[in-house]
C-alpha positions as CSV (number, residue, x, y, z in Angstrom):
1,M,24.5,-9.8,17.5
2,K,23.8,-7.4,20.8
3,R,21.7,-9.1,22.8
4,R,17.8,-8.2,22.4
5,V,17.1,-4.9,24.6
6,N,13.7,-3.3,26.5
7,N,12.1,-1.9,25.0
8,L,-5.2,2.9,12.8
9,A,-12.1,3.0,14.7
10,S,-14.4,2.6,12.3
11,T,-16.8,0.1,12.5
12,T,-17.7,-2.1,10.0
13,T,-20.8,-3.9,8.3
14,T,-21.3,-7.5,7.2
15,K,-21.3,-5.8,3.5
16,K,-17.2,-4.8,4.1
17,R,-17.1,-7.7,5.6
18,R,-17.7,-9.8,2.6
19,D,-15.5,-7.5,0.5
20,W,-12.9,-8.6,2.6
21,K,-13.3,-12.1,1.3
22,E,-13.8,-11.6,-1.6
23,A,-11.0,-9.5,-2.5
24,E,-8.9,-12.9,-0.6
25,E,-10.8,-15.1,-2.9
26,E,-9.3,-13.3,-5.7
27,D,-5.8,-13.6,-4.7
28,V,-5.6,-17.5,-4.4
29,G,-3.1,-18.2,-6.3
30,D,-1.3,-15.5,-5.9
31,T,2.8,-16.0,-4.6
32,G,3.3,-12.7,-3.6
33,T,6.7,-13.0,-3.8
34,G,8.7,-10.3,-2.0
35,P,11.4,-9.1,-3.8
36,L,11.7,-6.9,-6.5
37,P,13.2,-7.3,-10.5
38,D,16.8,-6.9,-10.5
39,S,16.9,-4.2,-13.2
40,D,14.8,-1.3,-13.5
41,E,13.9,-3.2,-17.2
42,E,12.9,-6.1,-16.1
43,A,10.1,-4.1,-13.2
44,K,8.5,-3.2,-15.8
45,T,7.9,-6.5,-17.8
46,E,7.4,-8.8,-15.3
47,A,4.2,-9.7,-14.5
48,K,3.2,-8.3,-11.2
49,P,1.1,-10.3,-8.3
50,E,-1.8,-7.9,-7.7
51,V,-2.1,-6.3,-4.1
52,K,-5.1,-5.9,-2.2
53,T,-6.1,-3.5,0.1
54,A,-9.7,-3.2,2.0
55,A,-12.2,-2.8,-0.5
56,K,-14.4,0.0,0.8
57,V,-14.8,2.3,3.7
58,T,-18.2,2.9,4.8
59,T,-17.5,6.0,7.3
60,G,-14.6,9.2,7.3
61,V,-12.9,7.8,10.2
62,P,-9.9,6.4,9.2
63,N,-7.9,3.2,10.2
64,P,-5.1,3.7,12.9
65,V,-1.6,4.1,11.0
66,V,1.4,3.9,13.1
67,W,5.3,4.1,12.1
68,F,8.9,2.3,13.0
69,D,11.7,4.1,12.0
70,V,14.2,1.4,11.4
71,S,17.9,0.9,11.2
72,V,19.9,-1.7,9.7
73,A,23.9,-1.8,11.3
74,D,22.9,1.1,13.0
75,K,22.5,3.8,10.0
76,P,18.8,5.4,9.8
77,R,17.2,3.5,6.4
78,G,13.5,5.2,7.0
79,R,10.1,5.0,8.5
80,L,7.8,2.1,8.0
81,H,4.2,3.2,7.7
82,F,1.3,0.5,9.3
83,E,-2.4,0.5,8.6
84,L,-3.9,-1.4,11.6
85,F,-7.0,-3.0,10.6
86,R,-9.0,-2.0,13.6
87,D,-12.6,-2.4,11.6
88,L,-11.6,-6.3,11.3
89,L,-9.5,-7.2,14.5
90,P,-9.7,-4.2,17.1
91,V,-8.2,-5.8,20.2
92,A,-4.8,-7.2,17.7
93,S,-4.8,-3.3,16.5
94,E,-5.4,-2.0,19.5
95,N,-2.4,-3.8,21.5
96,F,-0.5,-3.2,18.8
97,R,-1.2,1.0,18.8
98,K,-0.7,0.9,22.3
99,L,3.1,-0.4,22.1
100,C,3.6,2.3,19.5
101,A,2.5,5.1,20.7
102,G,4.0,4.0,24.4
103,H,2.0,1.7,26.8
104,V,2.0,2.2,30.6
105,N,1.3,-1.4,32.4
106,D,-0.1,-1.4,35.9
107,S,3.7,-1.3,37.3
108,G,4.1,2.6,36.2
109,E,6.5,1.4,33.5
110,K,5.8,2.7,29.7
111,V,6.3,-0.3,27.5
112,S,7.0,0.4,23.9
113,Y,8.6,-1.2,20.8
114,A,11.6,1.6,20.6
115,K,15.1,0.4,20.5
116,T,13.5,-4.0,19.8
117,F,15.1,-5.4,17.0
118,L,13.7,-7.6,14.0
119,D,16.0,-10.2,15.6
120,L,14.7,-12.7,12.5
121,V,14.8,-12.0,8.9
122,H,13.3,-15.2,6.8
123,T,14.3,-14.5,3.0
124,K,11.0,-13.9,1.0
125,T,9.1,-14.9,4.0
126,F,9.0,-12.6,7.3
127,A,10.7,-10.6,9.5
128,T,10.1,-10.7,13.3
129,G,10.2,-8.7,16.1
130,G,8.6,-7.0,19.3
131,D,10.8,-9.0,22.3
132,I,9.8,-6.8,25.0
133,D,11.5,-7.1,28.1
134,A,8.8,-5.7,30.3
135,S,5.9,-6.8,31.4
136,V,3.2,-5.8,29.0
137,Q,-0.3,-6.6,30.8
138,L,-2.7,-6.3,27.6
139,E,-5.5,-8.5,26.9
140,A,-5.3,-11.5,24.6
141,I,-6.2,-11.0,21.1
142,E,-8.8,-12.5,18.7
143,Q,-8.0,-16.3,17.8
144,S,-8.9,-16.0,14.0
145,G,-9.5,-13.5,11.8
146,P,-10.6,-13.1,7.5
147,L,-7.3,-12.4,6.1
148,R,-4.7,-14.9,4.7
149,H,-1.0,-15.0,4.4
150,A,-0.8,-14.3,0.7
151,K,1.4,-11.3,0.1
152,A,4.2,-9.0,1.2
153,G,3.5,-6.4,3.6
154,L,0.9,-7.9,5.8
155,L,1.4,-7.0,10.1
156,T,1.0,-10.9,11.5
157,M,0.9,-11.6,15.3
158,A,0.4,-15.3,16.7
159,S,-3.1,-16.0,17.5
160,G,-2.8,-19.2,19.8
161,N,-2.7,-18.0,23.5
162,V,-6.2,-17.1,24.9
163,S,-5.2,-16.3,28.3
164,S,-2.2,-13.0,27.8
165,F,-0.8,-11.7,25.3
166,D,2.4,-11.8,23.2
167,P,3.7,-8.8,22.0
168,R,6.0,-10.5,19.3
169,F,5.2,-9.7,15.9
170,Q,6.2,-10.4,12.2
171,I,6.3,-8.3,8.9
172,T,5.4,-10.8,5.6
173,L,8.0,-10.8,2.9
174,G,6.3,-12.7,0.7
175,A,3.6,-14.7,1.2
176,A,3.3,-17.2,3.8
177,P,0.7,-19.8,3.9
178,N,2.5,-21.8,6.9
179,L,1.4,-18.7,9.1
180,D,-2.6,-19.5,8.6
181,G,-4.8,-20.4,10.8
182,K,-1.9,-19.9,13.8
183,Q,-1.8,-16.4,13.4
184,V,-4.0,-13.3,12.5
185,V,-3.3,-10.5,10.0
186,F,-4.3,-7.3,11.6
187,G,-2.5,-4.7,9.5
188,Q,0.0,-3.8,6.4
189,L,2.3,-2.0,5.4
190,L,1.8,0.9,3.4
191,A,3.9,2.7,0.5
192,S,6.7,5.2,1.7
193,P,5.9,8.7,0.9
194,G,9.0,10.6,-0.3
195,A,11.3,7.8,-0.2
196,A,13.4,6.4,-3.1
197,L,13.8,3.0,-2.0
198,H,10.9,2.0,0.4
199,P,12.6,0.9,3.5
200,L,11.1,-2.4,3.7
201,H,13.9,-3.5,0.6
202,W,16.5,-2.7,3.3
203,I,15.2,-5.3,6.0
204,E,15.1,-7.8,3.0
205,A,18.7,-7.5,1.9
206,V,19.6,-8.5,5.1
207,S,17.4,-11.6,5.3
208,T,19.1,-15.4,5.3
209,S,17.4,-18.9,4.6
210,T,18.1,-19.6,8.5
211,G,16.9,-16.1,9.6
212,T,19.6,-14.7,11.9
213,P,20.0,-11.5,9.6
214,R,23.4,-10.2,8.6
215,E,23.2,-7.2,9.8
216,E,21.3,-5.8,12.5
217,V,17.8,-4.2,12.3
218,Q,16.6,-2.2,14.7
219,I,13.5,0.1,15.7
220,E,14.8,3.2,16.7
221,A,11.7,4.7,17.3
222,C,8.1,4.6,17.3
223,G,4.4,6.3,17.3
224,E,1.3,6.7,16.1
225,C,0.2,8.9,13.4
226,T,-2.7,11.8,13.7
227,T,-5.7,11.7,11.9
228,E,-4.8,14.3,9.6
229,E,-1.4,12.1,8.8
230,C,-3.6,9.0,8.2
231,Q,-5.4,10.8,5.6
232,V,-2.1,11.8,3.9
233,L,-1.3,7.9,4.2
234,L,-4.6,6.7,3.1
235,G,-5.4,8.8,0.6
236,A,-8.2,11.6,0.8
237,M,-10.3,9.0,-1.3
238,V,-10.2,6.6,1.5
239,M,-11.9,9.2,3.7
240,A,-14.8,9.5,1.7
241,A,-17.7,7.1,2.4
242,Q,-18.5,4.2,-0.3
243,V,-15.1,4.9,-2.1
244,D,-13.2,1.3,-3.5
245,R,-9.5,2.0,-2.8
246,T,-7.6,1.3,-5.8
247,S,-5.5,-2.4,-5.9
248,E,-2.1,-1.4,-6.8
249,S,1.1,-3.9,-7.5
250,Q,3.5,-4.9,-5.2
251,A,6.1,-3.5,-7.8
252,D,4.4,-0.3,-7.2
253,R,3.7,-0.4,-3.3
254,Y,7.4,-1.3,-2.6
255,G,8.8,0.1,-5.8
256,R,12.0,1.9,-6.3
257,T,12.4,5.5,-7.5
258,G,11.3,5.9,-11.2
259,H,14.7,8.0,-11.8
260,T,16.7,6.7,-14.5
261,H,20.3,7.2,-15.6
262,G,19.3,9.0,-18.5
263,E,17.2,11.7,-16.8
264,L,20.5,11.8,-14.9
265,E,22.3,12.4,-18.3
266,D,19.7,15.2,-19.6
267,A,20.3,16.7,-16.1
268,V,24.0,17.5,-16.1
269,T,23.7,18.0,-19.7
270,N,21.5,20.9,-18.9
271,E,23.8,21.7,-15.7
272,N,20.9,21.9,-13.6
273,L,22.8,20.5,-10.5
274,S,19.7,20.4,-7.8
275,Q,18.7,17.7,-10.0
276,V,21.5,16.5,-10.4
277,L,22.1,15.9,-6.6
278,E,18.3,14.6,-6.5
279,L,18.8,12.3,-8.9
280,T,22.3,10.8,-7.6
281,E,20.8,10.9,-4.4
282,D,18.8,8.6,-5.2
283,L,20.3,6.5,-7.8
284,L,23.0,6.1,-5.0
285,G,20.5,4.3,-2.5
286,H,19.3,2.1,-4.9
287,L,23.3,1.2,-5.6
288,E,23.7,0.4,-2.2
289,W,20.8,-1.5,-1.3
290,A,21.3,-3.9,-4.4
291,S,25.2,-4.1,-3.5
292,K,23.4,-6.0,-0.6
293,R,21.6,-8.2,-1.9
294,T,24.4,-9.0,-4.2
295,M,26.8,-10.0,-1.3
296,S,23.9,-12.9,-0.7
297,D,23.4,-13.8,-4.7
298,S,24.7,-16.5,-6.7
299,E,25.6,-14.5,-9.4
300,R,27.5,-11.7,-7.8
301,D,30.6,-11.8,-9.6
302,R,28.6,-10.4,-13.0
303,K,25.6,-8.3,-11.0
304,A,28.7,-6.6,-8.8
305,G,30.5,-5.5,-12.1
306,Q,26.9,-4.1,-13.7
307,L,26.9,-1.8,-10.7
308,E,29.9,-0.7,-10.5
309,V,29.0,0.7,-14.2
310,K,26.4,2.1,-13.4
311,L,28.0,3.9,-10.3
312,K,30.8,5.3,-12.5
313,S,28.3,6.5,-14.7
314,L,26.9,8.3,-11.1
315,M,30.1,9.7,-9.5
316,G,31.3,11.2,-13.4
317,A,27.9,13.0,-12.4
318,L,28.5,14.1,-9.4
319,R,32.2,15.3,-10.3
320,K,30.7,17.6,-12.3
321,V,28.7,19.2,-10.1
322,A,31.3,19.7,-7.6
323,F,33.5,21.3,-10.3
324,K,30.3,23.5,-11.8
325,A,29.6,24.4,-8.3
326,G,33.1,25.3,-7.1
327,E,33.6,27.2,-10.0
328,F,30.9,29.6,-9.7
329,N,29.7,29.9,-6.5
330,G,32.6,29.0,-4.0
331,F,34.3,25.6,-3.1
332,E,32.4,25.8,0.5
333,N,28.4,25.9,-1.1
334,K,26.0,23.5,-0.2
335,L,26.0,22.1,-3.8
336,A,29.8,21.5,-3.8
337,L,29.5,19.8,-0.4
338,D,26.8,18.0,-1.0
339,S,28.6,16.5,-4.2
340,K,31.9,16.0,-2.1
341,G,29.2,13.7,0.5
342,Q,27.7,11.6,-2.0
343,L,31.3,11.3,-4.0
344,G,32.0,9.9,-0.3
345,R,29.6,7.0,0.1
346,A,30.3,6.2,-3.8
347,K,33.7,5.6,-3.7
348,D,33.3,3.6,-0.3
349,L,30.6,1.3,-2.4
350,E,33.2,0.9,-5.2
351,E,35.5,-0.1,-2.5
352,S,33.0,-2.4,-1.4
353,L,32.2,-4.3,-4.8
354,L,35.6,-4.2,-5.9
355,R,35.9,-7.0,-3.0
356,V,33.3,-8.7,-4.4
357,Y,35.2,-10.1,-7.6
C-alpha cells in the first residue's frame, strides 16, 4: 500500500429540527445493512430498510453539495456527491466544504482532500479518509448533533477535540451505532445520476473485517457543486418551500442498474446495436463489481460460476454487435470498436472468474 500523500446556507427553524428528530425516531430498529442482495430477483423481494432524508425545506436555498472522484486500484469508479447539513451543523459542514473546494491555510498552502486515500474500509460499517499531510487550520467542529449513525451513506466526523479540527472523516457503509456520541453526522451521500452502479459499491467491494482495503481507494479530485447542480442533485422539489423530501429505500439510493439480460436479448433480436452496447456496458460494470465481492465470499465457487453464465450471455451479444456493425458499416466504425473494447474487458473478467473455481 502506498503511503498516504498530501493532499452545502439555509437557516433552520425549530420545526425543522423537530422534524429531523421525528425522522430519526422513526428509524429505531433500522439496521441499514449496507450492501445490496446478490441478485436482481432478491433485490425485488427482500425487505428494504427505509432511509430518511431531511423532512422539510423552508427556504429556496439548498444545502451545499460537494463531490469526490474516486478510483479503486487506479481505475476511475465514478463521482460521489454529498449533501452537507449546513442547516444543522454549520461548522463541520463548512470545514468539509472548504477542504473539497480547496482551502488556503495561514501559510498560503492550498489544502484539500484531493489525492488522499480512504485508508480504512470496514465491511458493512464505515470507510475512513481525510489524512491530509498539511496544516489545515480550521476551527473545531460542533461537539454534538441530532442525528444517529443509523444507516449507510452518512458523512461523519469525530467530535471530541474542542481546541482544533481533525479533517479525517467516515462514510458509513451500514449502521454504526458505536459512533453515536463520539462523532457527528453532518452530511449524506446522494444517488449517483446516470451511473449504472453507485460508486459506493466499488468501495464496499474492497472492504475487509480488519479495515485494510484489499485494493487502494483514492480521492483523485474533489470540489463543490454550483447552485444549479445542487438543484438537479437534490431534486427540483427540494428547492420549493414547505415540500417534504421523499423517503427512499437504501436499495433505491445505492441501487444498481435496472437493466436485465431480457432487455439485452430483445435489443439483440431487434438489431438495435447502440442499445445493445449501452446495456452491455451497464451489465458488464455490474459483473465486474460482483466479481470483486465474490472473491471474499464463502460461497465464491458457486457465485463465480453463476457470474460466468451471465458473462457468456453478455459476450454473445457483444460478438453479434461487432459482426453486424462491421458487416454493414465497416470494421473500424465506432460501434464495432466499442463492442471489441467491451469484449476485451469481458474476456479479462472471464479469466479472473475461472481462476476462482
